[in-house]
C-alpha positions as CSV (number, residue, x, y, z in Angstrom):
1,M,238.0,-36.8,-3.5
2,N,239.8,-40.1,-3.7
3,P,238.3,-42.9,-1.5
4,A,241.9,-44.1,-1.0
5,H,242.8,-40.8,0.8
6,I,240.1,-41.4,3.4
7,Q,241.0,-45.1,3.8
8,R,244.7,-44.3,4.2
9,N,244.6,-41.2,6.3
10,W,241.4,-41.3,8.4
11,E,241.1,-43.5,11.5
12,P,238.4,-46.1,11.3
13,R,236.5,-44.3,14.0
14,M,236.5,-41.1,11.9
15,R,235.2,-43.0,8.8
16,K,232.5,-44.6,10.9
17,D,231.4,-41.3,12.5
18,L,231.3,-39.6,9.0
19,L,229.1,-42.4,7.6
20,Q,226.8,-42.3,10.6
21,H,226.5,-38.6,10.3
22,L,225.6,-38.9,6.6
23,S,223.0,-41.5,7.3
24,V,221.3,-39.0,9.6
25,A,221.9,-35.7,7.9
26,G,222.2,-36.8,4.3
27,D,224.7,-35.7,1.7
28,G,222.8,-32.8,0.1
29,E,225.5,-30.3,0.7
30,L,228.4,-32.4,-0.6
31,K,229.9,-32.1,-4.0
32,P,229.1,-35.0,-6.4
33,V,232.7,-36.2,-6.4
34,V,232.7,-36.4,-2.6
35,R,229.3,-38.2,-2.6
36,A,230.8,-40.8,-5.0
37,A,233.8,-41.4,-2.9
38,L,231.7,-41.8,0.2
39,K,229.5,-44.4,-1.5
40,V,232.7,-46.4,-2.2
41,I,233.8,-46.0,1.5
42,A,230.3,-47.1,2.7
43,A,230.2,-50.1,0.5
44,E,233.6,-51.2,1.6
45,S,232.7,-50.7,5.3
46,Q,229.7,-53.0,4.8
47,G,231.9,-55.7,3.1
48,Q,230.5,-55.1,-0.3
49,G,233.7,-54.1,-2.1
50,A,234.0,-51.1,-4.3
51,A,230.8,-49.9,-6.0
């Protein structure tokens, strides 16, 4: 999964909801590549830039 896909095609509300869900439910069922992409998205959403 490419973080750019989520940034380009997902509404900010959808990204926020996904990250909130992951903070509660965790990412144990996600593939490693998806986890890595979401870490980038989370860092960017917190103003930290790409991880």
